[in-house]
C-alpha positions as CSV (number, residue, x, y, z in Angstrom):
1,M,-9.1,-13.8,6.7
2,I,-5.9,-12.1,5.6
3,Y,-5.8,-8.4,6.3
4,T,-3.2,-6.0,4.9
5,V,-2.2,-2.5,5.9
6,T,-0.8,0.0,3.4
7,F,0.0,3.3,5.2
8,N,0.9,5.2,2.0
9,P,-0.9,3.6,-0.9
10,S,-0.7,5.0,-4.4
11,L,-1.9,4.9,-8.0
12,D,1.0,3.6,-10.0
13,Y,1.1,5.1,-13.5
14,V,3.3,2.8,-15.5
15,V,4.4,3.8,-19.0
16,Q,6.7,2.4,-21.6
17,V,8.7,4.9,-23.6
18,E,11.0,3.9,-26.5
19,R,14.4,5.4,-26.0
20,F,13.6,8.0,-23.3
21,K,15.4,11.2,-24.0
22,P,15.8,14.4,-21.9
23,D,14.9,17.9,-23.0
24,T,12.3,16.7,-25.5
25,V,8.7,15.4,-25.6
26,N,8.6,11.7,-25.1
27,R,5.6,9.7,-26.3
28,T,4.4,6.6,-24.5
29,S,4.0,3.3,-26.4
30,S,1.9,1.8,-23.6
31,E,0.5,3.0,-20.3
32,N,-1.4,1.4,-17.4
33,V,-2.6,2.5,-14.0
34,Y,-2.6,0.1,-11.0
35,P,-3.3,0.3,-7.3
36,G,0.1,0.5,-5.6
37,G,1.6,-0.2,-2.2
38,K,3.2,-3.3,-0.8
39,G,0.2,-4.2,1.4
40,N,-2.1,-3.7,-1.6
41,N,0.1,-6.0,-3.7
42,V,-0.3,-8.7,-1.0
43,A,-4.1,-8.3,-1.0
44,V,-4.4,-8.6,-4.7
45,I,-2.3,-11.8,-4.9
46,V,-4.2,-13.3,-2.0
47,S,-7.5,-12.5,-3.8
48,N,-6.1,-13.9,-7.1
49,L,-5.3,-17.2,-5.3
50,G,-8.9,-17.5,-4.1
51,M,-8.6,-16.5,-0.5
52,K,-10.5,-13.6,1.1
53,S,-8.4,-10.5,1.7
54,R,-9.2,-7.1,3.2
55,A,-7.1,-4.1,2.5
56,L,-6.8,-1.4,5.1
57,G,-5.0,1.9,5.2
58,F,-5.7,5.5,4.3
59,K,-7.1,7.2,1.2
60,A,-7.5,10.8,0.2
61,G,-9.1,12.7,-2.7
62,F,-10.1,11.5,-6.1
63,T,-6.9,9.3,-6.4
64,G,-7.8,7.5,-3.2
65,E,-11.3,6.7,-4.5
66,A,-9.8,5.4,-7.8
67,M,-7.3,3.3,-5.9
68,E,-9.9,1.7,-3.7
69,K,-12.2,0.9,-6.6
70,M,-9.4,-0.8,-8.5
71,L,-8.7,-3.0,-5.6
72,Q,-12.3,-4.0,-5.4
73,K,-12.2,-4.8,-9.1
74,Y,-9.4,-7.2,-8.4
75,G,-11.6,-8.9,-5.8
76,C,-10.3,-7.4,-2.6
77,D,-12.4,-6.3,0.3
78,T,-11.4,-2.8,1.2
79,D,-11.9,-0.7,4.3
80,F,-9.7,2.4,3.8
81,I,-10.0,5.4,6.1
82,Q,-10.9,8.6,4.4
83,L,-8.6,11.6,5.0
84,D,-10.1,15.1,4.9
85,E,-7.2,16.7,3.2
86,G,-4.7,15.9,0.4
87,V,-4.8,13.2,-2.2
88,T,-3.5,9.6,-2.4
89,R,-0.1,9.9,-4.1
90,I,0.6,9.0,-7.7
91,N,3.8,7.1,-8.5
92,V,5.2,7.4,-12.0
93,K,7.2,4.5,-13.3
94,V,8.9,4.9,-16.7
95,K,10.2,1.8,-18.5
96,S,12.6,2.5,-21.3
97,D,16.3,1.5,-22.0
98,D,16.6,2.3,-18.3
99,E,13.9,2.5,-15.6
100,F,12.9,5.7,-13.8
101,E,10.6,6.1,-10.8
102,I,9.1,9.2,-9.3
103,N,7.2,8.5,-6.1
104,G,4.8,11.0,-4.5
105,Q,4.9,11.9,-0.9
106,G,1.3,11.3,0.1
107,P,-1.1,13.1,2.5
108,A,-0.5,13.9,6.1
109,I,-2.3,11.5,8.5
110,P,-3.7,13.1,11.7
111,G,-3.7,11.3,15.1
112,E,-7.5,10.7,15.1
113,K,-7.2,8.8,11.9
114,I,-4.4,6.6,13.3
115,R,-6.7,5.8,16.3
116,E,-9.4,4.9,13.8
117,L,-7.1,2.4,12.2
118,Y,-6.3,0.9,15.5
119,E,-10.0,0.4,16.2
120,K,-10.4,-1.4,12.9
121,L,-7.6,-3.7,13.8
122,D,-9.1,-4.5,17.2
123,V,-11.6,-6.8,15.5
124,L,-8.9,-9.2,14.4
125,G,-8.7,-12.4,16.4
126,E,-7.7,-16.1,16.5
127,G,-6.9,-17.4,13.0
128,D,-6.7,-14.0,11.3
129,V,-3.6,-13.0,9.5
130,L,-2.2,-9.4,9.3
131,A,0.4,-8.5,6.7
132,L,2.5,-5.4,7.5
133,S,4.6,-4.4,4.6
134,G,7.0,-1.6,3.6
135,S,8.3,1.6,5.1
136,I,6.4,4.0,7.3
137,P,5.9,7.4,5.8
138,N,7.3,10.4,7.7
139,T,3.7,11.6,8.4
140,L,3.3,8.7,10.9
141,P,5.1,7.7,14.1
142,G,8.2,5.6,13.4
143,D,7.1,2.8,15.8
144,M,3.7,2.2,14.1
145,Y,4.5,-1.5,13.6
146,E,5.4,-1.9,17.2
147,Q,2.2,-0.1,18.4
148,I,0.0,-2.3,16.2
149,M,1.7,-5.6,17.3
150,E,1.7,-4.7,21.0
151,R,-2.1,-3.9,20.7
152,L,-2.7,-7.3,19.1
153,Q,-0.6,-9.3,21.6
154,G,-2.3,-12.4,22.9
155,K,-5.2,-12.3,20.4
156,G,-3.9,-15.2,18.3
157,V,-3.4,-13.1,15.2
158,M,-0.6,-14.3,12.9
159,I,1.4,-11.3,11.8
160,S,3.7,-11.1,8.8
161,V,6.3,-8.3,8.6
162,D,8.1,-7.4,5.4
163,A,10.3,-4.4,6.3
164,T,14.0,-3.4,6.5
165,K,16.6,-3.2,9.2
166,D,15.5,-1.5,12.4
167,L,11.9,-1.4,11.5
168,L,12.0,-5.2,11.3
169,L,14.4,-5.8,14.2
170,N,12.3,-3.7,16.6
171,V,9.2,-5.9,16.2
172,L,10.9,-9.3,16.7
173,K,10.1,-9.1,20.5
174,Y,6.4,-9.5,19.5
175,H,7.1,-12.8,17.8
176,P,5.8,-12.3,14.3
177,F,4.6,-15.4,12.5
178,L,6.6,-14.6,9.4
179,I,9.3,-12.1,8.4
180,K,10.7,-11.8,4.9
181,P,14.1,-10.0,4.5
182,N,16.0,-10.5,1.3
183,N,19.6,-11.9,1.6
184,H,21.1,-8.4,1.4
185,E,18.8,-6.9,4.0
186,L,19.6,-9.9,6.3
187,G,23.3,-9.2,6.0
188,E,22.8,-5.5,6.6
189,M,21.1,-6.1,9.9
190,F,24.2,-7.8,11.2
191,G,26.8,-5.7,9.3
192,V,28.0,-8.7,7.2
193,V,27.9,-9.8,3.6
194,L,26.3,-13.2,3.2
195,K,27.9,-15.3,0.5
196,T,26.6,-18.9,1.1
197,D,23.3,-20.6,2.0
198,E,24.9,-21.8,5.3
199,E,25.6,-18.2,6.3
200,I,22.1,-17.1,5.4
201,V,20.7,-19.9,7.6
202,T,23.0,-19.0,10.5
203,Y,21.8,-15.4,10.5
204,A,18.2,-16.3,9.9
205,R,18.4,-18.3,13.1
206,K,19.8,-15.3,14.9
207,L,16.5,-13.5,14.0
208,Q,14.6,-16.5,15.4
209,E,16.6,-16.1,18.6
210,K,15.4,-12.5,18.7
211,G,11.8,-13.6,18.4
212,A,10.8,-14.3,14.8
213,R,8.9,-17.6,14.3
214,N,9.5,-18.2,10.6
215,V,12.2,-16.5,8.5
216,L,11.8,-16.4,4.7
217,V,14.8,-15.1,3.0
218,S,14.3,-14.1,-0.7
219,M,17.3,-14.3,-3.0
220,A,16.0,-13.0,-6.3
221,G,17.1,-15.4,-9.1
222,D,18.6,-17.8,-6.5
223,G,15.2,-18.5,-5.0
224,A,14.4,-18.5,-1.3
225,I,15.4,-20.2,2.0
226,L,12.9,-20.8,4.7
227,V,14.1,-21.3,8.3
228,A,10.9,-22.6,10.0
229,E,9.9,-22.5,13.6
230,N,9.8,-26.3,13.7
231,G,13.5,-26.5,12.9
232,E,13.1,-27.3,9.2
233,V,15.3,-25.5,6.7
234,K,14.0,-25.6,3.1
235,K,15.4,-24.0,0.0
236,M,13.4,-23.5,-3.2
237,R,14.9,-22.5,-6.5
238,P,12.7,-20.5,-8.8
239,P,11.6,-21.7,-12.2
240,T,13.4,-20.3,-15.2
241,G,11.9,-17.4,-17.1
242,T,12.4,-13.9,-18.3
243,V,12.2,-11.2,-15.6
244,V,10.2,-8.3,-16.9
245,N,9.0,-6.8,-13.6
246,S,10.7,-6.7,-10.2
247,V,7.9,-4.6,-8.5
248,G,5.7,-6.7,-6.3
249,A,7.6,-10.0,-6.6
250,G,8.5,-10.0,-2.9
251,D,5.0,-9.1,-1.9
252,S,3.7,-11.9,-4.1
253,M,6.0,-14.3,-2.4
254,V,4.6,-13.3,1.0
255,A,1.0,-13.6,-0.2
256,G,1.6,-17.0,-1.7
257,F,3.4,-18.3,1.4
258,L,0.6,-17.2,3.6
259,V,-2.1,-18.7,1.4
260,G,-0.1,-21.9,1.0
261,Y,0.4,-22.2,4.8
262,L,-3.3,-21.5,5.7
263,T,-4.5,-24.0,3.2
264,S,-2.1,-26.8,4.0
265,R,-0.5,-26.1,7.4
266,D,2.7,-27.3,5.7
267,Y,5.8,-25.1,5.5
268,G,7.1,-26.9,2.4
269,R,3.9,-26.4,0.5
270,A,3.8,-22.8,1.6
271,L,7.3,-22.2,0.3
272,E,6.3,-23.8,-3.0
273,L,3.3,-21.5,-3.5
274,G,5.3,-18.5,-2.3
275,T,8.1,-19.2,-4.8
276,A,5.7,-19.8,-7.7
277,S,3.8,-16.5,-6.8
278,G,6.9,-14.4,-6.7
279,S,8.3,-15.8,-9.9
280,A,5.0,-15.5,-11.8
281,T,4.9,-11.8,-10.9
282,A,8.5,-11.3,-11.9
283,F,7.7,-12.8,-15.3
284,T,4.5,-10.6,-15.7
285,S,4.0,-6.9,-16.5
286,W,2.2,-6.5,-13.1
287,L,0.9,-8.8,-10.4
288,A,0.4,-12.4,-11.6
289,G,-3.0,-14.0,-12.0
290,K,-3.9,-17.4,-10.6
291,D,-3.4,-19.3,-13.9
292,A,0.2,-18.1,-14.2
293,I,0.9,-18.9,-10.6
294,M,-0.6,-22.4,-10.8
295,Q,1.4,-23.2,-14.0
296,L,4.7,-22.3,-12.2
297,L,3.6,-24.2,-9.1
298,E,3.6,-27.4,-11.1
299,V,7.1,-26.6,-12.4
300,V,8.3,-25.9,-8.8
301,Q,6.8,-29.1,-7.5
302,N,8.2,-31.2,-10.3
303,T,11.8,-30.0,-9.7
304,E,12.0,-30.7,-6.0
């Protein structure tokens, strides 16, 4: 099973406003509410692709209940820990001539609830996958990823980490199965600007030298490069389309890659499904459904 952890999930209130103007009442032309958070995004795409997912994390108040029920509606198993105080945050995303985002802070998480999360993760074992995604809220210890990965050492759990700079660098000693920086984040880790595919491969291998098993570097419209633990280097260009949504595309790529690898044990096939999943979400108003992903998978496979 693929497990995900979202430390600070949300309800995302996404609205379209024609010509947003300050100092006046703006009316929406469309509005939607989705379960938010990078780990939740991974769980939804995994479920959309027909594989069992279980979303873990923390929830609080009426918004937490609504968030969890939405995930269940999308086919995800959920096992969120109930907090006694506060509410799961609401993130407001306004799409107009420009895009605006207001993200809530989220509830405080006491130590006993963190220990409860650790206990839930203790059941993971050989063949399970754990996706850790995104930043750690300031209500939690900054080394949460390290604590989790140290706890799971030697249990055969395949761990994917999608995080930035030090948060990612600090976990490499635990040999994560997959890490997914984008090309800009990869350069920032080493204080360089990466301009060519060859430079990206060189620095991805430096992350392998530090402990990463597979390094998947996303490059937005230029696709992705995989530097695999078996020495293979694969590049996949995305299918053409109109980008209407950047939120969740990277999470969709991670989910597609993990599902692709688990079902084929082939890194090339995993990269194909990851690329198709990320692109399908980018071409969709929210996270892509299976049909949209499968259509783009055929395009990706036919342009190899």
